[in-house]
N, C-alpha and C positions, 0 to 999 in steps of 0.2 A: 678473747679475740683481739682486743686492742693491743695487749701486751705482745701477742704473737706477731701482729703486723709491725710493731716497732722493732722486734728482734730480727726480722727478715731484712736482708739487704735489698738495695734497689734492683740489682740483677735478678734476684730470686722473685721479687714481687712482680717485675715486668714479665719475667718468664712465665710465672703462674698465670698472670693476667692474659698473656697471649695464648697459653694452653686452654684456659677457660673459654676464651672467645672462639678459638678454633674448634673446641669440643662442641660448643653450641652450634656453630656453623655446620660441622659434620653431622650432628644429630638432626638438625633441620633438613639438611640435604638428604641424609639417609631416609628420614621420614617421608620426604617427597618422593624419593625413588621407590620406597616400599609401597606407598599408596598407589603410585602409578602402575607399578608391576602387579600389585594385588588387583587393581581394577581390570587390567588387561587379562590376567590369569582367570579372574572370575567370569569375564565375558567369554573367554575361550572355552571354559568348562561348561558354561551354560549353552553355548553353541554346540558343543560336542554332545551334550545330553539331548538337545533338541534334534540333532541329526540322527541320533539313535532312535528317538521317537518316530521321526519321519520314515526311517527304514522299516520300522515295525508297522507303521500305517500302510506302507506299500505291500507288505506281506499279508496284512489283513484284507486289503482290497483284491489281492490275487487269489486268495483261497487255494488250497486249504492252509490254515495257520498251524504251524508246528507248536507243540506244547512246550518245547525247550527252545528258547530264543538265543541267538548269539549275543555276546556281551557288548559288542561295539565299543569296547574300552571304557565302559562305565560300570558302576557297582550294582545298580538295581535297574531292572527292566521288567515291568509287569503289564499285562493286558487284562482289563476288567470288562466282562460282558455286561449287556444292559441289565441282566438280573443280579449283578453284583458279584458273580463268581469270577475268580482268577482263572482264566482259560489258558494263559501262557505266561512264562517267566523265564528269565535266564537261569542258568544252572545254580547260581548262588542263592536265588530266592525261591527255589522249588519247595513247596510245602510250607511256606511262610505266609502270614497274612499280608494284606495289601499295605503298602507303605504309607498311604495317605488316603484321605476321604474327600478332600476338596476337589472341586470341578471348576472348569472355566465358566464364567458367568455370561449370560446374554448371548450375543452373537460371537463372542470371542472364542477361539478354538484353543487358546493356550493360557496357562496360568502357572506362575512360579511361586514357590514357598520354601522356607527353610524349616526343617523339622529335625529335632534333636532327640537323643536317647531312645531310639527304636530298639526293640528286643534283639534284632539281628545286629544292630550297631550301637551298643551301649557306650555312653560317654562321648558320643560323636554327633556331629550335626551334618545333615545331608541337604544338598540343594536339589529340590524336587521340581521337575518340569512336567506338567500334566497337559496332554493333548486329547481332544475329543473329536470323534468323527461320527457322522450320522450314517447308520446302516439300517437296512430293513429290520424292523423289530426294536429299534431304539438306538441310544447313543453308546458308543464304545469309548473307553478311557484307556489311554496308554500313559503309564507312569515311568519316567526315567529319572534316576537319581545318582548322585555321586557326592563324596565328601566335599564340604566347602573348602575353599582355599585358605590355608593358614595365614595368619597375619604377616609372617615373615616370607610368605610365598614359597621359598625353597631354602633349605639349609645352606646350600652352596652360595646363594645370593647373600644371605645374612652373613656368612663367613667372609665373603669378599668385601662387603660393606664395613664390617668390623675391622678387618685387616687394613683396608684402605684408610679408614679413619685413624687407626693407631699410627700408621705410617705418616699421615699428614700432621697429626698432633706431635709426634716425635720430631719430625723435621721442623715444625714451627718452634718447638721448645729449643732445639739446638740453634736454629737461626736467630731466635730472639735473644738467647743468652749471649751468643757471640756478638750480635749487633750492639746490644747494650754494653757488653764488656768493652768493645772497641770505642764506644761513645764515652764511657766513664774512665777509660785509662788515663786521659789527661787530668781528670778530677783526682784520681789516685796519686798521680805525680805531684799535683798541686798540694794535696793534703800531706804527702810525705815531706815535701820541701818546707811547708809551713811548720810541720811538727819539729823539724830540725833547726829552725831559725830561733836563735836566742837573742837576748838584748846585746850581746857582744858582737854579733855578726848580722846586724840589720841591713847591711849592704847587699845581702843575697836577695835574689828574686825568684819567683816561681816560673816554671816553664810555660811559654805561651804557645798554644797549638797553631798550626798553619792556617786552618780555615777560620774565617771570621764568623763565628756563631756565638751562641749563648755562653759556651764554655770559654771561648776566646775573651768575651766580655768579662767573665768572672776572673780569669787570670789577669787581664789588664787592670781591672779594678783592684784586685789583690796587690798587684805591683805598685799601683799608684798609692794605695793605702800604706804599703810598706815604706814607700818613699816619704810620705808625710810623717809616718811614725819615726823614721830615721832622722828626718829633719827636726822633729819635736824633741826626740831624745838627745840629739846633738845640742839643740838649743838649751835643754835642761842641764846638760853637762856643763856647757859654757856658763849658764846662769849660776849653777852651784859653785863653779870655780870662782867666778867674779864675785858672787855674794860672799863666799867664804873670805875672799881677800878684803872686800870692803867692810865686812863685819870684824875681821881680825885686826884691821888697822886701829880703829878706836879702842878696842880692848887692849891691844898692845900698848897704846899710848897711856891709857888709864893705869894699867899695871905698872908701867915704867915710872909714872909720876908718884904713885903710892909707894913703890919700893924705894925710890930715892928719898922720899920724906921719912920713911921708916928707918933708913940707914943713918940719917942725921936728924932725929926728931927734935933736938934742941935748936937746930939751925933752920928747920923747915918752916915755911910760911904756910900754915895750914889753911887759912882762908883762901889763898891763891890756889893751893892744891885742890881744895874742894870745888872752887869755881872751874878749874880745868877738868876735874873729873865730871862735874855736872855737864860741861859742854860736850864731853865725850859721850855721856849717857844720852844727851839730847840727840846727838848724831845717830847713835844706835837706835834710838826710838824712832827717828825719822826714817831710817832705812827699813826697819821692821814694819812700820806702818805702810810705807810704799810697797813693800813686798806683799803684804796682805791685801792691799788695794788691787794690785796688779793680778794676784791670784784670783780674787773675786771677780774681776772683770773678765779674765780669760776663761773662767769656769762657766760663763754664760748665765750667771745669776740674773734674775728678773730686775727690770728697772721701771721707774715711773714713766708715764707717757702723758705729761702735762703739756698744755699749750702755753708757750713762752714767747716773750718778746726778747730776741737775742740782744738787741741794743740796750733795752732796759736792764737785762741781766748783767751785761758787761759794765754798764754805768754804775749799778749798785755795788758790784764787786770792786770796782776801782775806787769808789767812794768809801767803801767799808775798810779797805786797807789803810795802813798808815800813809800819810801824804808822801808821795814819791816825787822827787824832783826829776824833771826831764821827761815826764810821761804825758803824751799828747793823745787825745781821743777824738775820733771822727765817727760818731755813732748816729747812723741814720735811722729814724724811728720806723716802726711798722714791719720789721723783719721777724715774722712769726714762724716759729718752729715747734715741733713736738719732741719732748725728751725729758730727761731727768735733770731737774734744776741743780742738784748737788753735783752730779757728774760733770755737767757743762761748766759749772762754776769752778770745779777743781781743774778742769781742762784749761780754762782761761788763766787761772792762777799759775799753773805750771808754765804756760807759755810766757806770761809776763815775768815770772821769776827767772826763767831761763834768759829772756832778753835783757833783764836788768843786770844779771851777773856779767854779761858780755858786752853791754853797750858802753860806748865812750861817754855819751852825754844824754842821748835821747832815745826813748822807747815810744813807738806809735801804735795805738790800738784803733782799728777801724772795723765797722760792721756795715754791710750793704747787701743789696739784692742783685743777683745776676740770673735773669730768667726765673726759673723755678727753684733756684738754689740760694741759700743763705751763705754769705762769705764773711768769715772773721779773719782779719790779718793782724799779726803782731810783728813789727819790724824794729830793728835796732840799728845803730850806727857803729857797731863794733867791727871786728875783723872779718866777720862773715863766715860762711861755710863753703869750702871748695866743692865743686860739682861732684867730684868722685866720692865724697864723704857724706852726701846728703841723706843717704839711707842708713849710714852707720850711726848717726846721732839718735836714731829711734831704737837702737838696740839697748838692751839692759846694761846698765853700768858703763855705757859707752861715753867716753870723753875724748875730744880731740886734743892733740898735743898742745895746740895753742891755747886751749881753754883750761888746761890743768892748773896752770899757775894762777889763773884768775878765779877759778871755781871755788867759791867760799860757801860751804854748807850744803851744796847740792848732793843728792843721793845717787845721781846717775840713772834714776828711774822716771823722772818727771815726764820726759818726752815719750817714753814707752807707754806710760799710763795715758797720756793725752791721745796718742794714736789709737790705742785700744778703745778709749771712750768714743772717739770719732767713728770707728767702725761699728760700735754698738748702736750708734745713732744713724746708721746707714750712710755715712759720709766718709771722708778721707782727709788726712792731714799730711801735708807735704812741705818740703822746703822748695821755694820757687826763686826765680831770678830777681835780683834787686840791684839798684844803682850802687848801693853801699850797704854793708852789714848783712845780717841774716833776715830773711823774710819767710815766716811760717804762716801757711794759709790753710784754714779749716773750711771745708765745704760740706754742708749737710742739706738735705731737702727741706724746702719750705713746707709749712703746715698747709694742708688742703683746706 
């Protein structure tokens, strides 16, 4: 049953559901109609039998009573004398025993009863109405009877109800299928478009219906998802291109140095060559390490949630590094945050390293509170960053033209890693205005 339900389309399931509901409604309505009609027909038949009994009573009172009574449109009509003899009956019941033996009780002159399987009416049930009258010599009984009303009342009524129900169910099925089909046509268009979109044409978008309903929301969400996917794929392509260039450069340098030494092995200075190769390997290792770090951060891997003093962390990291000339610190105590000590330490190190590579003489690190936000600033007195390029510096392998000649040992990923770490801590890292040089500002929420 579950497998069948999975194989059926939404159109078919909704159509079947509508048909089932309409079938139940038609069945209930037909049952109510049949019950009402059956009740009215039964009352009408009982009244007709009673009327035939009353006519017979009048004949008894007028005397003489004929032995053969008119039918009065009922099946059975008998008159029983006080001594129990059948003194009159309709033509169908001549010579047959009395249909019933019950009599009205007490002061009542009428009694009704259903009697089945009489010899004259096998496999049938009769509605019998008995009426008694007092005459000189005793009580006379008149029995009138007619077959009970069938549950369906009449075949024509049953046929009409069945035909009407079938027409209603059929109309419901057609209407439900067409309505659901019109509703799901945009979904089919969306599915067809998504099925044709490949990684080479992510600029395509699914059609959006005119009416703002749930399907409009689905299409809009799909298009926004495609836009994010396109941006991500484009970013990955640029990243792969930039990474291949930055990885190829050290490899090319190492290969060139080794090949030159092998061409003139007697004249080569092998210790110097080894040191150059080692420097290239160190650069490759730094790039690969930063790539892995950035991939881990962007994958949403879990992080620690320790309670930290940002000023204490910055002070310990600056003290742990080799003494740097021109580094000034303004660390105000009591700036408590929650986060990963290693990630925040790496963030600070990347900012300080970036500032140190571009500073003329001084790098300043400060930590303070602003409302419910912790603020970490790293500034330098270098050439600064033009306003139009303040977002470019956070891209992978991004280097400004003015910085390329001064960048010694940078991988081009430090600021990208720092911004991703800031986002993972619920904050933001931006380049802000400064009187001179570059000013990078980290803002993250204070610990509650």
